[in-house]
C-alpha positions as CSV (number, residue, x, y, z in Angstrom):
1,M,-179.9,56.6,94.0
2,A,-178.1,58.0,90.9
3,A,-174.4,57.0,90.6
4,T,-171.8,59.7,90.9
5,P,-168.0,59.5,90.4
6,M,-166.1,58.6,93.6
7,I,-163.2,60.9,94.3
8,I,-160.6,58.5,95.8
9,A,-157.4,60.5,95.4
10,K,-156.1,63.9,94.4
11,S,-152.9,65.3,92.9
12,K,-153.1,68.4,90.8
13,K,-156.5,67.0,89.8
14,E,-159.2,64.8,91.3
15,I,-158.9,61.1,90.5
16,S,-162.3,59.4,90.5
17,L,-163.4,55.8,90.4
18,L,-166.4,55.6,88.0
19,P,-169.3,53.4,89.4
20,A,-170.1,52.1,85.9
21,M,-166.5,50.7,85.7
22,A,-166.3,49.4,89.3
23,N,-167.4,45.9,88.3
24,R,-164.2,45.6,86.3
25,H,-162.5,44.7,89.6
26,G,-159.5,46.2,91.3
27,L,-156.3,45.9,93.3
28,I,-155.1,47.7,96.4
29,A,-151.4,46.8,97.0
30,G,-148.5,48.0,99.1
31,A,-146.2,47.1,102.0
32,T,-147.4,47.0,105.6
33,G,-148.0,50.4,107.0
34,T,-148.3,52.3,103.8
35,G,-152.0,53.1,104.0
36,K,-153.9,50.2,102.3
37,T,-156.5,50.0,105.1
38,V,-157.4,53.7,104.8
39,T,-157.7,53.4,101.0
40,L,-160.0,50.4,101.4
41,Q,-162.1,52.4,103.9
42,T,-162.3,55.4,101.5
43,I,-163.4,53.2,98.6
44,A,-166.0,51.3,100.7
45,E,-167.5,54.6,101.9
46,G,-167.7,55.9,98.3
47,F,-169.6,52.8,97.2
48,S,-172.0,53.0,100.1
49,R,-172.8,56.7,99.3
50,N,-173.6,55.5,95.8
51,G,-176.1,53.0,97.1
52,V,-173.8,50.0,96.5
53,P,-173.6,47.4,99.3
54,V,-170.1,46.2,100.2
55,F,-168.8,43.0,101.8
56,L,-165.3,43.1,103.3
57,A,-163.2,41.3,105.9
58,D,-161.8,43.2,108.8
59,V,-158.5,41.4,109.3
60,K,-156.9,43.9,111.7
61,G,-160.0,44.7,113.7
62,D,-159.9,48.4,112.9
63,L,-162.4,48.8,110.1
64,S,-165.3,49.0,112.5
65,G,-164.7,52.7,112.7
66,I,-166.6,53.0,109.4
67,S,-169.8,52.9,111.5
68,K,-168.9,56.2,113.3
69,P,-168.2,59.8,112.0
70,G,-164.6,60.8,111.7
71,K,-163.0,62.7,114.6
72,P,-161.1,66.0,114.1
73,N,-157.3,65.7,114.6
74,P,-154.3,67.6,113.4
75,K,-153.2,65.0,110.8
76,L,-156.7,65.1,109.2
77,E,-156.9,68.8,109.2
78,E,-153.4,69.0,107.5
79,R,-154.4,66.5,104.8
80,L,-157.7,68.3,104.1
81,K,-155.9,71.6,103.8
82,M,-153.2,70.1,101.5
83,L,-155.8,68.5,99.2
84,E,-158.2,71.5,99.4
85,L,-161.1,69.2,100.2
86,K,-163.5,71.9,101.1
87,D,-166.7,69.8,100.9
88,Y,-165.4,67.1,103.4
89,K,-168.0,66.1,105.8
90,A,-167.5,63.7,108.7
91,E,-170.2,61.0,108.6
92,P,-170.7,57.3,109.4
93,S,-171.7,54.6,106.9
94,P,-174.4,52.0,107.6
95,V,-172.9,48.8,108.8
96,I,-173.8,45.2,109.6
97,F,-171.2,43.2,111.6
98,W,-170.7,39.4,111.0
99,D,-168.6,36.9,112.8
100,I,-168.2,33.1,112.2
101,Y,-167.6,32.7,115.9
102,G,-170.7,34.8,116.7
103,E,-168.7,37.0,119.1
104,K,-168.4,40.3,117.2
105,G,-171.3,40.2,114.9
106,H,-174.2,38.1,113.7
107,P,-173.2,34.4,113.3
108,V,-172.5,33.5,109.7
109,R,-172.8,29.9,108.6
110,T,-173.0,27.8,105.6
111,T,-173.8,24.1,105.3
112,I,-171.5,21.2,104.3
113,S,-173.6,20.6,101.2
114,E,-173.5,24.3,100.1
115,M,-169.7,24.4,100.7
116,G,-169.4,21.5,98.3
117,P,-166.7,18.8,97.9
118,M,-164.0,21.0,96.2
119,L,-164.0,23.9,98.7
120,L,-164.3,21.5,101.6
121,S,-161.3,19.6,100.3
122,R,-159.4,22.9,100.0
123,L,-160.4,23.6,103.7
124,L,-159.2,20.3,104.8
125,N,-156.0,20.4,102.6
126,L,-156.8,17.1,101.0
127,N,-154.8,15.6,98.2
128,E,-156.3,14.6,94.8
129,T,-157.2,11.1,95.9
130,Q,-158.8,12.2,99.1
131,E,-160.7,14.9,97.2
132,G,-162.0,12.2,95.0
133,T,-163.2,10.3,98.0
134,M,-165.0,13.4,99.3
135,S,-166.7,13.8,96.0
136,V,-167.9,10.2,96.2
137,L,-169.3,10.8,99.7
138,F,-171.2,13.8,98.5
139,K,-172.6,11.9,95.5
140,V,-173.8,9.0,97.8
141,A,-175.4,11.5,100.2
142,D,-177.1,13.4,97.4
143,D,-178.5,10.2,95.8
144,N,-179.9,9.0,99.0
145,G,-181.5,12.2,100.3
146,L,-179.0,12.7,103.1
147,L,-178.6,16.3,103.9
148,L,-175.1,17.3,105.0
149,L,-175.6,20.3,107.1
150,D,-173.0,20.4,109.9
151,M,-169.9,18.6,111.1
152,K,-171.7,15.8,112.7
153,D,-173.4,15.0,109.4
154,L,-170.1,14.8,107.6
155,K,-168.6,12.7,110.4
156,A,-171.6,10.4,110.2
157,I,-171.3,9.8,106.4
158,L,-167.6,9.3,106.8
159,Q,-168.1,6.7,109.4
160,F,-170.8,5.0,107.4
161,A,-168.5,4.9,104.4
162,S,-165.6,3.5,106.5
163,D,-167.8,0.7,107.7
164,N,-169.2,-0.1,104.3
165,T,-166.4,0.6,101.8
166,D,-166.9,-2.8,100.2
167,Q,-170.7,-2.2,99.6
168,I,-170.4,1.1,97.8
169,P,-171.4,0.4,94.2
170,T,-168.6,0.7,91.6
171,E,-170.5,3.4,89.7
172,Y,-169.7,5.8,92.5
173,G,-165.9,5.1,92.3
174,K,-163.8,3.1,94.7
175,I,-162.8,4.6,98.0
176,S,-160.4,3.3,100.6
177,K,-160.6,3.2,104.4
178,A,-157.2,4.9,104.5
179,S,-158.5,8.0,102.6
180,V,-161.6,8.1,104.8
181,G,-159.4,7.8,107.9
182,T,-157.2,10.6,106.8
183,I,-160.3,12.9,106.2
184,Q,-161.6,11.9,109.7
185,R,-158.4,12.9,111.4
186,T,-158.1,16.2,109.4
187,L,-161.7,16.9,110.3
188,A,-160.9,16.5,114.0
189,A,-158.0,18.9,113.8
190,L,-160.2,21.4,112.0
191,E,-162.9,21.1,114.8
192,S,-160.2,21.9,117.4
193,E,-159.7,25.2,115.6
194,G,-163.4,26.1,116.1
195,A,-164.2,25.6,112.4
196,D,-167.2,23.6,113.3
197,K,-169.0,26.9,114.0
198,L,-168.8,27.7,110.3
199,F,-171.3,24.9,109.4
200,G,-174.9,24.7,110.3
201,E,-178.2,26.5,110.0
202,P,-179.7,29.0,109.5
203,A,-177.2,29.4,106.7
204,L,-176.3,32.8,105.3
205,N,-178.7,34.2,102.8
206,I,-176.6,36.0,100.2
207,E,-179.4,38.5,99.7
208,D,-178.8,39.8,103.2
209,L,-175.4,41.1,102.0
210,M,-177.1,43.2,99.3
211,Q,-179.1,45.7,101.3
212,T,-179.5,49.5,101.4
213,D,-180.6,51.7,104.3
214,D,-183.6,54.1,104.4
215,K,-181.4,56.8,102.9
216,G,-180.5,54.6,99.9
217,R,-176.9,54.1,101.1
218,G,-175.4,50.7,100.5
219,I,-174.9,48.6,103.7
220,I,-171.2,47.8,104.4
221,N,-171.0,44.2,105.7
222,I,-168.0,43.8,107.9
223,L,-166.8,40.2,108.7
224,A,-164.8,40.2,111.9
225,S,-161.6,38.4,110.9
226,D,-159.0,39.2,113.4
227,K,-159.6,35.8,115.0
228,L,-160.5,34.0,111.8
229,I,-157.2,35.1,110.0
230,Q,-155.3,32.9,112.5
231,H,-156.7,30.0,110.5
232,P,-155.9,31.1,106.9
233,K,-157.5,28.1,105.2
234,V,-160.8,28.7,106.9
235,Y,-160.6,32.4,106.2
236,S,-159.8,32.1,102.5
237,T,-162.1,29.1,101.8
238,F,-165.1,30.9,103.5
239,L,-164.6,34.0,101.4
240,L,-164.2,32.0,98.3
241,W,-167.5,30.3,99.2
242,V,-169.3,33.6,99.5
243,L,-167.9,34.6,96.1
244,S,-169.0,31.3,94.6
245,E,-172.5,31.8,96.0
246,L,-172.8,35.2,94.5
247,F,-171.6,33.7,91.2
248,E,-174.2,30.9,91.3
249,D,-177.1,32.9,92.6
250,L,-177.1,36.2,90.7
251,P,-178.6,36.5,87.2
252,E,-176.7,38.1,84.3
253,A,-176.9,41.8,84.5
254,G,-174.9,43.2,81.6
255,D,-173.6,46.8,81.7
256,M,-174.9,48.6,84.8
257,E,-174.8,52.2,86.1
258,K,-173.2,50.8,89.3
259,P,-172.4,47.3,90.8
260,K,-175.0,45.3,92.7
261,L,-172.3,44.5,95.3
262,V,-168.6,45.1,95.8
263,F,-166.6,42.3,97.4
264,I,-163.3,43.2,99.0
265,F,-160.8,40.4,99.7
266,D,-158.1,41.4,102.1
267,E,-154.9,39.3,102.5
268,A,-155.7,38.0,99.0
269,H,-152.5,36.0,98.8
270,L,-154.1,33.4,101.2
271,L,-156.7,32.7,98.4
272,F,-154.0,31.4,96.1
273,D,-151.3,30.0,98.5
274,D,-150.9,26.2,97.9
275,A,-154.1,26.2,95.8
276,P,-154.1,23.4,93.2
277,K,-154.1,24.5,89.6
278,V,-157.7,23.3,89.0
279,L,-158.9,25.6,91.9
280,K,-156.8,28.6,90.6
281,D,-158.4,28.1,87.2
282,K,-161.9,28.1,88.6
283,I,-161.1,31.3,90.7
284,E,-159.9,33.0,87.5
285,Q,-163.0,31.9,85.7
286,V,-165.3,33.2,88.5
287,V,-163.5,36.6,88.6
288,R,-163.8,36.9,84.9
289,L,-167.5,36.0,84.7
290,I,-168.9,37.5,87.9
291,R,-168.6,41.1,86.6
292,S,-171.4,40.4,84.1
293,K,-173.6,39.7,87.2
294,G,-172.9,43.1,88.6
295,V,-170.3,42.2,91.2
296,G,-167.0,44.0,91.5
297,V,-164.1,42.1,93.3
298,Y,-161.2,44.1,94.8
299,F,-158.1,42.3,96.0
300,V,-156.0,43.8,98.8
301,S,-152.4,42.4,99.1
302,Q,-148.9,43.5,100.0
303,N,-147.5,42.6,96.6
304,P,-149.1,42.5,93.1
305,L,-147.1,39.3,92.5
306,D,-149.3,37.6,95.2
307,I,-152.0,37.5,92.6
308,P,-151.8,35.0,89.6
309,E,-151.2,36.7,86.3
310,D,-154.5,35.6,84.8
311,V,-156.4,37.1,87.7
312,L,-154.2,40.2,87.9
313,G,-154.9,41.0,84.2
314,Q,-158.6,41.4,85.0
315,L,-158.1,44.0,87.7
316,G,-158.7,47.2,85.9
317,N,-158.8,49.7,88.8
318,R,-155.4,50.0,90.6
319,V,-154.1,51.7,93.7
320,Q,-150.4,51.0,94.4
321,H,-148.9,52.1,97.7
322,A,-145.2,52.0,98.5
323,L,-143.1,48.8,98.1
324,R,-139.8,48.2,99.6
325,A,-136.9,47.1,97.4
326,F,-134.2,45.7,99.7
327,T,-133.7,42.3,98.0
328,P,-133.6,41.1,94.3
329,K,-137.0,39.6,94.9
330,D,-138.3,43.0,96.1
331,Q,-136.8,44.7,93.1
332,K,-138.5,42.2,90.8
333,A,-141.8,43.0,92.5
334,V,-141.3,46.7,92.0
335,R,-140.6,46.3,88.3
336,A,-143.6,44.0,87.9
337,A,-145.9,46.4,89.6
338,A,-144.6,49.3,87.5
339,Q,-145.3,47.4,84.3
340,T,-149.0,47.0,85.2
341,F,-149.8,50.7,84.8
342,R,-150.5,52.7,81.7
343,S,-147.5,54.9,81.4
344,N,-147.4,58.6,82.1
345,P,-144.4,60.6,80.9
346,K,-144.6,62.8,84.0
347,V,-144.3,59.8,86.4
348,D,-141.3,57.5,86.8
349,V,-143.4,54.7,88.2
350,E,-140.6,52.3,89.1
351,K,-138.8,55.0,91.1
352,A,-141.9,56.4,92.6
353,I,-143.1,53.1,94.1
354,T,-140.2,53.0,96.5
355,E,-140.5,56.7,97.4
356,L,-144.3,57.0,98.2
357,A,-145.2,58.4,101.6
358,V,-147.8,56.9,103.9
359,G,-151.2,57.6,102.3
360,E,-149.7,58.4,98.9
361,A,-150.2,56.0,96.0
362,L,-149.9,55.5,92.3
363,V,-153.5,55.4,91.0
364,S,-155.0,54.3,87.7
365,F,-158.7,53.8,87.3
366,L,-160.7,52.9,84.2
367,A,-162.0,55.7,82.0
368,A,-165.6,55.7,80.7
369,D,-164.6,53.7,77.6
370,G,-163.1,51.0,79.7
371,T,-159.4,51.9,79.0
372,P,-157.0,52.5,81.9
373,E,-156.2,56.2,82.7
374,P,-152.5,57.1,82.7
375,V,-151.0,56.5,86.2
376,E,-151.0,59.4,88.6
377,R,-149.0,60.0,91.8
378,A,-151.5,61.2,94.3
379,Y,-152.6,61.3,97.9
380,I,-155.6,59.2,99.0
381,C,-158.5,61.3,100.3
382,P,-159.2,60.7,103.9
383,P,-162.3,58.7,104.8
384,R,-165.3,60.5,106.3
385,S,-165.7,57.9,109.0
386,Q,-163.5,57.2,112.1
387,I,-160.1,55.7,111.4
388,G,-159.5,52.9,113.9
389,A,-161.7,50.5,115.9
390,I,-164.9,51.4,117.8
391,T,-165.4,50.2,121.4
392,E,-166.9,46.9,122.3
393,G,-170.0,48.7,123.7
394,E,-170.5,50.6,120.5
395,R,-170.2,47.4,118.5
396,K,-172.8,45.7,120.7
397,E,-175.2,48.6,120.3
398,I,-175.0,48.4,116.5
399,I,-175.5,44.6,116.5
400,G,-178.5,45.0,118.9
401,S,-180.2,47.6,116.6
402,S,-179.5,45.7,113.4
403,V,-182.3,44.8,111.0
404,L,-181.0,41.2,111.1
405,K,-181.1,40.9,114.9
406,G,-182.4,37.5,115.9
407,Q,-182.3,36.0,112.4
408,Y,-179.1,34.1,112.7
409,E,-178.4,33.9,116.4
410,K,-180.4,30.8,117.2
411,E,-179.0,27.7,115.6
412,I,-181.3,25.2,114.0
413,D,-180.7,21.4,114.0
414,R,-183.1,19.7,111.7
415,E,-183.1,16.1,110.7
416,S,-180.2,15.4,108.4
417,A,-177.6,12.7,107.7
418,F,-176.5,12.2,111.3
419,E,-180.0,11.6,112.6
420,I,-181.0,9.5,109.7
421,L,-178.0,7.2,109.9
422,K,-178.3,7.0,113.6
423,K,-181.9,5.8,113.2
424,R,-180.7,3.3,110.6
425,A,-178.1,1.9,113.0
426,E,-180.6,1.6,115.8
427,A,-183.1,-0.1,113.5
428,S,-180.5,-2.5,112.3
429,S,-179.5,-3.3,115.9
430,T,-183.1,-3.9,116.9
431,T,-183.7,-6.2,113.9
432,A,-180.5,-8.2,114.6
433,E,-181.7,-8.7,118.2
434,E,-185.2,-9.9,117.1
435,R,-183.6,-12.4,114.8
436,Q,-181.5,-14.0,117.5
437,P,-182.9,-17.5,118.2
438,E,-183.8,-18.3,121.8
439,K,-182.0,-21.7,121.5
440,K,-179.0,-22.6,119.4
441,E,-180.3,-24.1,116.2
442,E,-178.6,-25.0,113.0
443,R,-179.4,-22.3,110.6
444,P,-180.7,-23.3,107.2
445,A,-178.6,-22.6,104.2
446,P,-179.6,-19.5,102.3
447,R,-181.9,-20.0,99.4
448,A,-180.3,-19.8,96.0
449,G,-180.5,-16.5,94.3
450,R,-181.2,-14.5,97.4
451,K,-179.1,-11.3,97.7
452,S,-178.4,-9.0,100.6
453,D,-179.6,-5.4,100.3
454,S,-177.4,-3.3,98.0
455,F,-175.7,-0.2,99.4
456,G,-178.3,2.1,97.9
457,E,-181.2,0.0,99.1
458,A,-179.8,-0.2,102.7
459,M,-179.4,3.6,102.7
460,L,-182.9,4.2,101.4
461,K,-184.6,1.7,103.7
462,S,-183.0,3.4,106.7
463,A,-183.5,6.9,105.6
464,G,-187.0,6.5,104.3
465,R,-188.0,6.8,100.7
466,S,-190.2,9.8,101.5
467,V,-187.0,11.7,102.5
468,A,-185.4,11.1,99.2
469,S,-188.5,12.0,97.2
470,T,-189.1,15.2,99.2
471,L,-185.6,16.5,99.0
472,G,-184.9,15.5,95.4
473,R,-182.7,12.7,94.2
474,E,-179.7,14.8,93.5
475,L,-178.5,18.3,94.2
476,I,-177.4,20.5,91.3
477,R,-173.8,21.5,91.9
478,G,-172.2,24.6,90.4
479,L,-168.7,25.6,89.2
480,F,-167.1,25.0,92.6
481,G,-169.1,22.0,93.5
482,T,-171.3,24.1,95.7
483,S,-175.0,23.5,95.9
484,S,-176.9,25.8,93.6
485,R,-180.3,24.4,94.6
486,R,-181.4,27.2,96.9
487,R,-182.5,26.5,100.4
488,R,-185.2,29.3,100.4
């Protein structure tokens, strides 16, 4: 499907987002109730019509309407007439629903190994020392062929480490029982929030997010997040994992007619809140590099200041809805937002930001040569699909007819760290019983030079050397510490 300019807004002229410039990323900002969600919907539809798959999180629960054609209403008719959009046509977009909890979409999971120690530490809110301990545990598991797939695998390796801290070789780095205990307690709290459903198999195949339908339209993947957003760390870490998987998996693409995928990150401030500098630096690096792999990243937030300056500078396509300026902090945000646009002598940006009506925005997209167009004050074109949520019955019907039906619903529990370490414990217990003498006898002194099994030897004896040789001695980990050795 040939790429065509996407008309997103209109003032005295049409304002279009060019697909060839769409992987230069973007920002949709504005206060609550100013129209960000409708803008997001209009942009997602435009990409879909151009054959570009989209992945987005439905934080409020009202983006499911993308799957149904728009319904006539007086406000819509008024906006169409005002903008003179004579070629408007109500139509749905192809949609696949996803849900970590498996309630409002196909279950979506990853494995502990694929999440990696850095993102898992972020999820658990660990400090630097505890993150170091987590990295050691992953190294031990990798070296000994112990797959970390779900929560019980992680708990098993934590318990093993707690029981054997003095046996872990110094080349791994020293870990303390206190750090392991803290991680165990944090893990228990995370499980109580239902985060255990995030980990397991079958894990999400990133390629399933990059599909088109039989008409060549890009599939819009909607992650149900109204429940997930109640646990901000889980929400932001999972989306960051998806972004890191895209970064690790996709080959270099160079300049393209249109993106391979557009990734829309709503409530973007959650990605950066309380994130350590090393993580922010890696996020900035991924955002900078992933565009060369054909992925466009669009951040949606209330305030441009929610986004770190190094990341904000990479967001070439901008839609700024109204901001409120009641406090000195608000006024600073308005000035900062105004300075991010290429000036237009006909628009007083700083003044306009506080005056914009609902559905009105300051818009600046990249021109064909990659430079920002002068900012324009314009109204966002209404989406062609339904504004607002669909019914539960309509959602179930779409899930039931999905091409992915049955692929992720049944959870798989193959042999991994939990089962292997359990077998080791049972074998060790049996051996100890067999060695018990029938009568009390004086035990002979150990022979000189005899050594007990090393930590690594004990692990390998219990796990079986065939496991280690089959799985590979060590996983290759990418920029975020995620596993880049693909499971398929």
